[in-house]
C-alpha positions in Angstrom: 11.9 -17.5 -2.3 9.7 -20.5 -2.9 10.7 -23.9 -1.6 8.3 -26.1 -3.5 8.6 -28.9 -6.0 5.5 -27.8 -7.9 5.1 -24.0 -7.3 7.7 -21.8 -8.9 8.5 -18.1 -8.8 8.9 -16.5 -12.2 8.6 -12.8 -11.3 10.9 -9.9 -12.3 12.7 -7.0 -10.6 12.3 -3.4 -11.8 15.4 -1.2 -11.2 14.5 1.1 -14.1 11.6 3.0 -12.6 12.2 5.8 -10.1 8.6 6.1 -9.1 5.8 3.5 -8.8 2.5 4.6 -10.4 4.3 7.9 -11.0 4.1 9.0 -7.4 5.7 6.5 -4.9 9.5 6.8 -4.6 11.1 3.3 -5.0 14.8 3.7 -4.3 15.1 -0.1 -3.8 13.2 -0.9 -7.0 10.0 -2.9 -7.4 9.1 -6.5 -7.9 6.4 -7.7 -10.3 5.6 -11.3 -9.1 4.3 -14.1 -11.2 4.1 -17.8 -10.3 3.8 -21.2 -12.0 2.1 -24.4 -10.7 3.4 -27.5 -12.4 0.9 -30.4 -12.0 -1.2 -32.6 -14.2 -2.5 -29.3 -15.5 -0.2 -26.3 -15.6 -1.3 -22.9 -14.4 0.6 -19.6 -14.7 -0.4 -17.1 -12.0 -0.5 -13.6 -13.4 1.9 -11.9 -15.8 4.2 -8.8 -15.3 4.6 -5.3 -16.5 5.1 -5.1 -20.3 8.6 -3.5 -19.8 9.8 -6.9 -18.6 7.8 -9.2 -20.9 10.8 -10.7 -22.6 12.6 -11.5 -19.3 9.5 -13.0 -17.9 8.7 -15.2 -20.9 12.3 -16.5 -20.8 11.9 -17.5 -17.1 8.6 -19.1 -17.9 9.9 -21.1 -20.8 12.9 -22.3 -18.8 10.6 -23.6 -16.0 8.1 -25.2 -18.5 11.0 -27.1 -20.1 9.0 -27.8 -23.2 5.6 -28.2 -21.6 2.6 -26.0 -22.5 0.5 -24.1 -19.9 -3.1 -25.0 -19.6 -4.3 -21.9 -17.7 -3.4 -18.3 -17.1 -5.0 -17.2 -13.8 -5.6 -13.4 -13.8 -6.1 -12.2 -10.2 -5.7 -8.5 -11.0 -6.0 -6.5 -14.2 -3.8 -3.5 -13.3 -1.3 -3.0 -16.0 1.8 -3.8 -13.9 0.4 -7.4 -13.7 -1.6 -7.8 -16.9 0.7 -6.0 -19.3 2.2 -9.2 -20.7 -1.1 -11.0 -21.4 -1.1 -10.4 -25.2 2.6 -11.4 -25.6 1.9 -14.5 -23.5 -1.0 -15.5 -25.8 1.1 -14.9 -28.8 3.5 -17.6 -27.5 0.8 -19.9 -25.9 -2.4 -19.3 -27.9 -4.2 -22.4 -26.5 -4.0 -21.3 -22.9 -7.3 -20.7 -21.1 -7.6 -17.3 -19.3 -9.2 -17.7 -15.9 -11.0 -14.7 -14.4 -14.3 -13.3 -13.2 -16.8 -11.2 -15.1 -15.1 -7.9 -14.4 -11.7 -9.4 -15.3 -12.8 -10.0 -18.9 -14.5 -6.6 -19.0 -11.3 -4.9 -18.1 -9.3 -7.1 -20.5 -11.4 -5.6 -23.4 -11.1 -2.1 -22.0 -7.3 -2.1 -21.4 -6.2 -4.1 -24.4 -7.0 -4.7 -28.1 -6.2 -8.4 -28.4 -5.1 -10.0 -31.6 -7.9 -12.5 -31.3 -10.4 -13.6 -28.6 -8.8 -16.0 -26.1 -10.3 -19.0 -24.6 -11.7 -18.1 -21.2 -13.0 -19.7 -18.0 -15.3 -17.6 -15.9 -15.0 -18.2 -12.1 -16.9 -17.0 -9.1 -16.7 -17.2 -5.3 -15.5 -20.6 -4.1 -15.2 -22.1 -7.5 -12.3 -24.5 -7.7 -9.7 -25.0 -10.5 -8.5 -28.6 -10.3 -4.9 -29.0 -11.5 -4.3 -32.5 -10.1 -2.6 -32.6 -6.7 -3.1 -28.8 -6.5 -6.5 -27.1 -6.4 -7.1 -23.4 -6.5 -10.2 -22.1 -4.7 -11.2 -18.5 -5.8 -11.9 -15.8 -3.3 -13.4 -12.6 -4.7 -11.8 -9.5 -3.2 -13.5 -6.5 -5.0 -12.0 -3.1 -4.3 -8.8 -4.5 -2.8 -8.1 -2.3 -4.6 -9.8 -2.7 -8.0 -13.3 -4.0 -8.6 -12.2 -7.2 -10.4 -9.6 -8.3 -7.9 -9.7 -11.9 -6.7 -7.4 -14.1 -4.7 -7.0 -17.9 -4.8 -6.2 -20.4 -2.1 -4.1 -23.5 -3.0 -5.3 -26.2 -0.6 -2.4 -28.8 -0.9 0.5 -26.5 0.1 -1.8 -23.9 1.9 -0.7 -21.0 -0.3 -2.7 -17.8 -0.5 -2.2 -16.0 -3.8 -3.2 -12.6 -2.5 -3.1 -10.3 -5.5 -1.8 -6.8 -4.3 -2.7 -7.5 -0.7 0.4 -8.1 1.5 2.6 -6.5 -1.1 5.4 -4.1 -0.5 7.7 -1.7 -2.3 11.2 -2.9 -3.1 12.7 -5.4 -5.6 13.2 -9.0 -4.5 16.9 -8.9 -5.3 17.5 -6.0 -3.0 18.1 -6.8 0.7 15.2 -5.6 2.9 15.5 -6.7 6.5 12.3 -4.9 7.6 9.3 -5.9 5.5 6.9 -3.9 7.6 8.2 -0.4 6.7 7.8 -0.8 3.0 4.6 -2.9 3.3 3.0 -0.2 5.5 3.9 2.5 3.0 2.6 0.3 0.2 -0.6 -0.5 2.1 -1.6 3.0 3.0 -0.6 4.4 -0.3 -2.2 1.8 -2.6 -4.8 -0.1 -0.6 -5.5 2.1 2.5 -8.8 3.6 1.4 -10.4 0.2 1.3 -10.1 -1.1 4.8 -13.7 -2.3 4.9 -13.1 -4.4 1.8 -9.9 -5.9 3.3 -11.9 -6.8 6.4 -14.5 -8.5 4.3 -11.8 -10.7 2.8 -10.5 -11.5 6.2 -13.9 -12.9 7.1 -13.8 -15.1 4.0 -10.4 -16.4 5.0 -11.4 -17.6 8.4 -10.7 -21.3 8.8 -8.2 -21.5 5.9 -4.7 -22.6 7.2 -2.2 -20.3 5.5 1.5 -21.4 5.4 2.6 -19.1 2.6 1.4 -15.8 1.1 2.3 -15.1 -2.5 1.6 -11.4 -3.3 2.0 -9.6 -6.6 4.7 -7.3 -5.1 7.5 -8.0 -2.7 8.8 -11.2 -1.1 7.0 -14.4 -0.7 5.9 -14.6 3.0 6.5 -18.0 4.5 7.5 -17.5 8.2 5.5 -16.2 11.0 2.3 -15.7 8.9 0.4 -14.6 11.9 2.6 -11.5 12.1 1.7 -10.4 8.6 -2.0 -11.2 9.1 -2.0 -9.2 12.4 -0.5 -6.1 10.7 -3.1 -6.2 8.0 -5.8 -6.5 10.6 -4.6 -3.4 12.4 -4.1 -1.4 9.2 -7.4 -2.3 7.7 -9.2 -1.4 10.9 -7.4 2.0 10.9 -6.1 1.3 14.4 -2.9 2.9 15.6 0.1 0.6 15.6 2.1 2.4 18.1 1.9 5.1 20.8 3.8 8.1 19.3 3.5 11.4 17.5 3.9 12.1 13.8 4.8 15.8 13.1 4.3 16.9 9.5 5.2 20.5 8.7 6.0 23.1 6.0 8.1 26.1 6.6 8.8 29.0 4.1 11.6 30.9 5.9 12.4 28.5 8.7 10.3 30.0 11.5 7.7 27.2 11.6 10.5 24.6 11.4 12.2 26.2 14.4 9.0 25.6 16.5 8.6 22.1 15.2 12.2 21.2 16.3 11.5 22.7 19.7 8.4 20.6 19.9 10.1 17.4 18.8 12.9 17.8 21.3 10.4 18.4 24.1 8.7 15.1 23.2 12.0 13.2 23.0 13.0 14.7 26.4 9.7 13.3 27.8 10.4 9.8 26.3 7.7 10.2 23.6 8.3 8.5 20.3 8.3 11.2 17.6 8.9 11.3 13.8 9.2 14.6 11.9 8.5 15.2 8.2 9.2 18.3 6.1 6.4 17.9 3.5 8.2 20.0 0.9 11.3 17.8 1.0 10.7 14.4 2.5 9.0 11.4 1.0 5.3 12.1 1.8 4.3 8.5 1.3 6.4 7.7 4.4 4.7 10.6 6.2 1.3 9.2 5.3 2.3 5.8 6.5 3.5 7.2 9.9 0.4 9.4 10.3 -1.5 6.1 10.3 1.2 4.3 12.3 1.0 6.5 15.4 -2.0 7.5 17.5 -1.2 11.2 17.6 -0.2 13.8 15.0 0.7 17.5 14.8 0.4 19.5 11.6 2.3 22.7 11.3 2.2 25.1 8.4 2.1 28.7 7.3 -0.9 30.7 6.2 -0.5 31.1 2.4 -2.8 32.9 0.0 -5.5 32.9 2.7 -5.2 29.2 3.0 -2.3 26.8 3.8 1.0 26.1 2.1 0.4 23.8 -0.9 2.4 20.7 0.2 0.4 20.6 3.5 -2.9 21.1 1.6 -2.0 18.1 -0.6 -0.9 16.0 2.3 -4.1 16.6 4.3 -6.3 15.8 1.3 -4.3 12.6 0.9 -5.0 11.7 4.5 -8.7 12.2 4.0 -8.8 10.2 0.8 -7.0 7.3 2.5 -9.5 7.1 5.4 -7.5 8.8 8.2 -9.5 8.4 11.4 -9.4 7.7 15.2 -6.4 9.8 16.0 -5.6 12.8 18.2 -4.5 15.8 16.2 -3.0 19.2 17.1 -2.1 22.2 15.0 0.5 24.9 14.7 -0.1 27.9 12.4 2.1 30.7 11.4 0.8 33.9 9.8 2.5 37.3 9.9 -0.7 39.4 9.7 -3.7 37.0 9.3 -3.1 33.5 10.5 -5.9 31.2 9.3 -4.0 27.9 8.8 -5.4 26.1 11.7 -9.0 26.8 10.7 -8.2 25.7 7.1 -6.5 22.5 8.3 -9.4 21.7 10.5 -11.9 22.3 7.7 -10.1 19.7 5.6 -9.8 17.1 8.4 -13.4 17.4 9.6 -14.1 15.1 6.6 -12.4 12.3 8.6 -14.1 10.1 11.1 -13.5 10.3 14.9 -10.6 12.7 15.1 -9.9 14.3 18.4 -8.7 17.9 17.9 -6.7 19.3 20.7 -8.1 22.2 22.7 -4.9 24.1 22.8 -3.1 24.8 19.5 -0.3 27.2 18.8 -0.4 30.4 16.7 2.8 32.3 16.0 3.3 35.4 13.9 6.6 35.3 12.1 9.3 34.0 14.4 8.8 32.2 17.8 8.9 34.6 20.8 9.0 34.2 24.5 5.3 35.0 24.8 4.6 31.9 22.6 6.2 29.6 25.2 3.2 29.1 27.4 1.0 28.2 24.4 3.6 25.7 23.3 3.7 24.1 26.7 -0.2 23.9 26.7 0.1 22.1 23.3 2.7 19.7 24.7 0.6 19.1 27.8 -2.5 18.4 25.8 -1.0 15.9 23.4 1.0 14.0 26.0 -1.9 13.4 28.4 
């Protein structure tokens, strides 16, 4: 992972958890990354989730080979990264904790420490001199917690990026396509905070970056411009690709039938299309693809005078993650009083710059021949 004489990877892989943060499916596990810089002064870069403290401390001890760490740099206080701080201090009580004002506020909020540690307070552009290696601190508030900071190592041109540029998946599990799990991670975890990500990009202008060391996922060391470009697109809420994301719910299969007709029509017209059943499929993937493509269709049944719960939850999730600048169409089903399109629109009017299609489709129960013309109008509108 890290080809450096001085900078070592000491992270761990989680294959015990089925969900990350209790909501994101992680069939390929999860990595909690930590790093070590061995120089005249020795710095540990973040800890790991407390479930893996013993494994992590053993890795750290092996790399230290009898030496003592001088600093523990805390980029992010979320518990999957700060969970081993107390155990670390029990073993290395003379280590100085490096963080910002909010870091130490959160430290006292999240933990009851056995005793007050030695601390070093840093702010924007402060430098921690380790010898040949120097860490310059870059404050990154709300990417995605208020205390988050990054650091730039100027000798080997490494960006320690906290949760930014992270991805789902353990590092001992093959993953040939970083972008799929990184996109899902970005929009699920960081996506609401695009403006804050853009603010950090402005701060990073002029810094040559040859390696990105995130707190989740692989170390990125090849084609850095590719990863930076993806984050630019995502944080500006720009569509990545020309295509259509269809998300639907269906109680008795009638709405699904229409969605399948629609998807086939798009495929026959060489339109890229992905389809998600929100009651069964991984909704974090649906969320990521709703941002990935420039167009979307949401199809659901009228339910209790509103919309079927999985669709309601999904649309609220889109709003809360900053969904914007897309073209959106609707399909509603309601046997006696279809109101789903109106309800879906009411939720999504909270988003910025959505273009709602003029022609949407209403069916009552099953799809009939007299619905065909409305379906064609919908197809025509969204494929313009």
